[in-house]
C-alpha positions in Angstrom: -14.0 -46.0 -108.3 -10.9 -44.4 -107.1 -12.5 -42.0 -104.6 -15.7 -43.1 -102.9 -17.7 -40.7 -100.8 -20.4 -42.7 -99.0 -23.2 -41.3 -96.8 -21.2 -38.3 -95.5 -22.9 -36.1 -92.9 -21.3 -33.2 -91.0 -22.6 -30.7 -88.4 -20.9 -27.8 -86.7 -21.8 -25.6 -83.7 -22.9 -22.1 -84.5 -22.2 -19.0 -82.3 -25.1 -20.0 -80.1 -23.6 -23.5 -79.7 -26.4 -25.0 -81.7 -25.8 -27.9 -84.0 -26.1 -26.8 -87.7 -25.9 -29.5 -90.3 -23.7 -28.6 -93.2 -23.6 -31.8 -95.3 -26.4 -34.4 -95.5 -26.0 -37.9 -97.0 -23.4 -37.1 -99.6 -22.6 -39.9 -102.1 -20.1 -39.2 -104.8 -17.7 -41.4 -106.9 -14.6 -40.0 -108.6 -12.6 -41.9 -111.2 -8.8 -41.8 -111.1 -7.3 -39.0 -113.3 -10.7 -37.2 -113.5 -11.3 -33.4 -113.2 -14.4 -32.8 -111.2 -15.8 -29.4 -110.0 -18.3 -28.6 -107.3 -20.6 -25.6 -107.3 -23.4 -24.4 -105.1 -24.7 -21.6 -102.8 -22.4 -20.2 -100.2 -22.4 -22.2 -97.0 -23.5 -25.5 -98.6 -20.5 -27.4 -97.5 -18.4 -27.5 -100.6 -15.1 -26.6 -98.9 -15.9 -28.8 -95.9 -16.2 -31.8 -98.2 -12.9 -30.9 -99.8 -11.2 -30.7 -96.4 -12.7 -34.1 -95.5 -11.1 -35.7 -98.6 -7.9 -34.1 -97.5 -8.3 -35.6 -94.0 -8.4 -32.2 -92.3 -12.0 -32.6 -91.1 -13.7 -35.8 -89.9 -17.2 -36.8 -90.8 -20.0 -37.3 -88.2 -21.3 -40.2 -90.3 -20.3 -42.0 -93.5 -16.8 -42.5 -94.9 -14.4 -41.5 -97.7 -12.2 -44.1 -99.3 -9.3 -43.6 -101.7 -8.2 -46.7 -103.6 -10.2 -48.7 -101.0 -8.5 -47.2 -98.0 -10.5 -45.1 -95.6 -9.4 -41.5 -95.1 -8.7 -40.9 -91.4 -6.0 -38.2 -91.6 -4.0 -36.1 -94.1 -1.6 -38.0 -96.4 1.1 -37.4 -99.0 -1.3 -38.7 -101.7 -3.5 -35.6 -101.3 -2.4 -31.9 -101.5 -4.6 -28.8 -101.0 -4.3 -25.6 -103.0 -6.1 -22.8 -101.1 -7.6 -19.5 -102.2 -4.6 -17.7 -100.7 -1.2 -18.9 -102.0 0.1 -19.2 -98.4 3.8 -18.9 -99.4 6.6 -18.4 -96.9 7.5 -14.7 -97.4 11.1 -15.2 -96.2 11.8 -17.9 -98.8 12.4 -17.5 -102.5 10.1 -19.0 -105.1 12.5 -22.0 -105.5 12.8 -22.4 -101.8 9.1 -22.4 -101.3 8.6 -25.1 -104.0 11.3 -27.4 -102.8 10.4 -27.0 -99.1 8.2 -30.1 -98.9 10.7 -32.2 -100.7 13.4 -31.3 -98.2 11.0 -32.2 -95.3 10.8 -35.7 -97.0 14.6 -35.9 -96.7 15.1 -35.7 -100.4 18.8 -34.8 -101.2 19.1 -31.0 -101.7 20.4 -31.2 -105.3 17.6 -33.6 -106.4 14.9 -31.5 -104.7 16.2 -28.3 -106.4 16.3 -29.9 -109.8 12.8 -31.3 -109.4 11.5 -27.9 -108.1 13.0 -26.1 -111.1 11.4 -28.6 -113.5 8.0 -27.9 -111.9 8.5 -24.1 -112.1 9.2 -24.5 -115.8 5.9 -26.3 -116.2 4.1 -23.3 -114.7 6.2 -20.8 -116.6 8.1 -19.3 -113.7 11.6 -20.4 -114.3 12.8 -16.8 -114.7 11.5 -16.0 -111.1 13.1 -18.8 -109.1 15.1 -16.3 -107.0 12.3 -13.8 -106.5 10.4 -13.5 -103.2 6.6 -13.7 -102.9 6.2 -9.9 -102.4 7.8 -9.4 -105.8 5.1 -11.5 -107.6 1.6 -10.8 -108.8 -1.4 -12.6 -107.4 -1.5 -15.0 -110.4 2.2 -15.7 -110.1 1.8 -16.5 -106.5 -0.9 -19.0 -107.3 1.3 -20.6 -109.9 4.0 -21.1 -107.2 1.4 -22.6 -104.9 0.3 -25.0 -107.6 3.9 -25.9 -108.4 4.6 -26.5 -104.7 1.6 -28.9 -104.5 2.4 -30.8 -107.7 6.1 -31.2 -107.0 5.1 -33.6 -104.2 3.5 -35.8 -106.9 0.2 -36.3 -105.2 -2.5 -38.6 -106.5 -5.2 -36.1 -105.8 -5.1 -32.3 -106.1 -7.7 -30.6 -104.0 -8.3 -27.0 -105.1 -10.4 -24.6 -102.9 -11.4 -21.6 -105.0 -7.8 -21.1 -106.1 -8.5 -18.4 -108.7 -11.4 -16.5 -107.1 -9.3 -13.5 -106.0 -7.7 -13.0 -109.4 -8.8 -10.7 -112.3 -10.5 -12.4 -115.3 -7.6 -12.2 -117.6 -5.2 -13.8 -115.2 -7.8 -16.4 -114.4 -8.1 -17.3 -118.0 -4.4 -17.8 -118.3 -4.3 -20.0 -115.3 -7.2 -22.1 -116.5 -5.2 -22.9 -119.7 -2.1 -23.7 -117.7 -4.0 -25.9 -115.2 -5.5 -27.9 -118.0 -2.1 -28.5 -119.6 -0.7 -29.6 -116.2 -3.7 -31.9 -115.6 -3.2 -33.6 -119.0 0.5 -34.0 -118.4 0.4 -35.3 -114.9 -2.9 -37.3 -114.9 -3.5 -36.1 -111.4 -7.1 -36.4 -110.0 -8.5 -32.9 -109.4 -11.4 -32.0 -107.1 -12.1 -28.3 -107.7 -14.3 -26.1 -105.5 -15.6 -22.9 -107.2 -18.4 -20.3 -107.1 -17.8 -19.6 -110.8 -20.1 -21.7 -113.0 -18.3 -20.8 -116.2 -15.0 -21.8 -114.6 -16.4 -25.2 -113.6 -17.8 -25.9 -117.1 -14.6 -24.9 -118.9 -12.3 -26.9 -116.7 -14.2 -30.0 -115.7 -15.3 -33.4 -117.0 -18.2 -33.3 -114.5 -19.8 -30.6 -112.4 -21.4 -31.6 -109.1 -24.2 -29.2 -108.2 -24.9 -28.8 -104.4 -28.1 -27.5 -102.9 -28.3 -25.0 -100.1 -27.3 -25.9 -96.5 -27.4 -28.7 -95.5 -25.5 -29.5 -98.7 -26.9 -32.3 -100.8 -26.1 -33.4 -104.3 -28.7 -31.9 -106.6 -27.3 -33.3 -109.8 -24.0 -34.4 -111.4 -23.7 -33.0 -114.9 -21.2 -34.4 -117.4 -19.5 -31.8 -119.5 -19.2 -32.6 -123.2 -15.6 -33.1 -124.3 -13.9 -32.5 -127.7 -10.7 -33.8 -129.1 -9.0 -30.4 -128.9 -10.5 -29.6 -125.5 -12.3 -26.5 -126.7 -16.1 -26.4 -126.3 -18.2 -24.5 -128.7 -19.7 -21.4 -127.1 -23.2 -22.7 -127.6 -22.4 -25.9 -125.6 -20.7 -24.0 -122.8 -23.6 -21.6 -122.5 -26.2 -24.4 -122.6 -24.3 -26.3 -119.8 -24.0 -23.1 -117.7 -27.7 -22.3 -118.1 -28.6 -25.9 -117.1 -26.6 -25.5 -113.9 -28.2 -22.1 -113.1 -31.6 -23.5 -113.7 -30.9 -26.2 -111.1 -29.6 -23.6 -108.6 -32.4 -21.1 -109.0 -34.5 -22.5 -106.2 -31.5 -22.9 -104.0 -30.3 -19.4 -104.6 -33.8 -18.0 -103.8 -33.8 -19.8 -100.5 -30.5 -18.2 -99.5 -31.5 -14.7 -100.6 -34.9 -15.0 -98.8 -33.0 -15.8 -95.6 -30.9 -12.7 -96.1 -33.5 -10.3 -97.5 -36.8 -11.6 -96.2 -39.9 -13.2 -97.7 -40.6 -10.1 -99.8 -37.7 -11.1 -102.1 -38.9 -12.6 -105.4 -36.5 -14.4 -107.7 -38.8 -13.8 -110.7 -38.2 -10.1 -110.4 -34.5 -10.3 -109.6 -33.1 -12.4 -112.4 -29.5 -13.5 -112.4 -27.7 -12.2 -115.4 -24.2 -12.5 -116.7 -22.0 -9.7 -115.7 -19.3 -8.0 -117.8 -16.6 -10.4 -116.7 -18.6 -13.5 -117.9 -18.7 -14.8 -114.3 -21.9 -16.8 -114.1 -21.4 -17.6 -110.5 -21.2 -14.1 -109.1 -24.5 -14.4 -107.1 -23.8 -17.9 -105.7 
């Protein structure tokens, strides 16, 4: 396997300086060029695991290996796309995208040409001289993705990158991300609360239980030659994930609302936006 996550455990101190375990004995394997999403209740360690793969957080126990090499620190083979675009407001779109290339001492002309090619891929070539404040939320995320991919990473780590966007913009970016993935063959590890998003984008969905996070199940997503799943298959896969999470979600809600809460009388339902992860 390309990425091997073996026996990972992690704890943090809470506000009372007590040790709280966030991840417990996590074992996951990722194939090179795969697209894998992870879903689960809030606070179950999804983002923490992503930051560990990035080398930004160290495990208390276990190890993560990429192509056989243990992850001990950040590296150019891994790039993170966060929920917020995090663009430099004083730089133009083009300057933001080529910034990392210039840090690598790439000649300015070559860096600019490469950045423009990447901006064409995310359909922003008409905005290369615009500043971040002149862009919509979805456009900012496109710039963020372009800035990450222009570095030619082997692994793209995405931490809820579309959660703050409206449904229409998110659908457009889903399509663009899939096209980019197919062209670049980059390995994508995608954290989301949105079950439908995970099913539509991924080859596999990893379902985490409540804190401390554990792998409840890894669900393969059926694939088709044209990449479009029938609605019946999508819905069935979503419902399967929700069924796995019901007990975990109830645990979280009981902690927040007390033992009087009953999941059987407070069913999850799909909201108008089709977001099947809105309660997770």
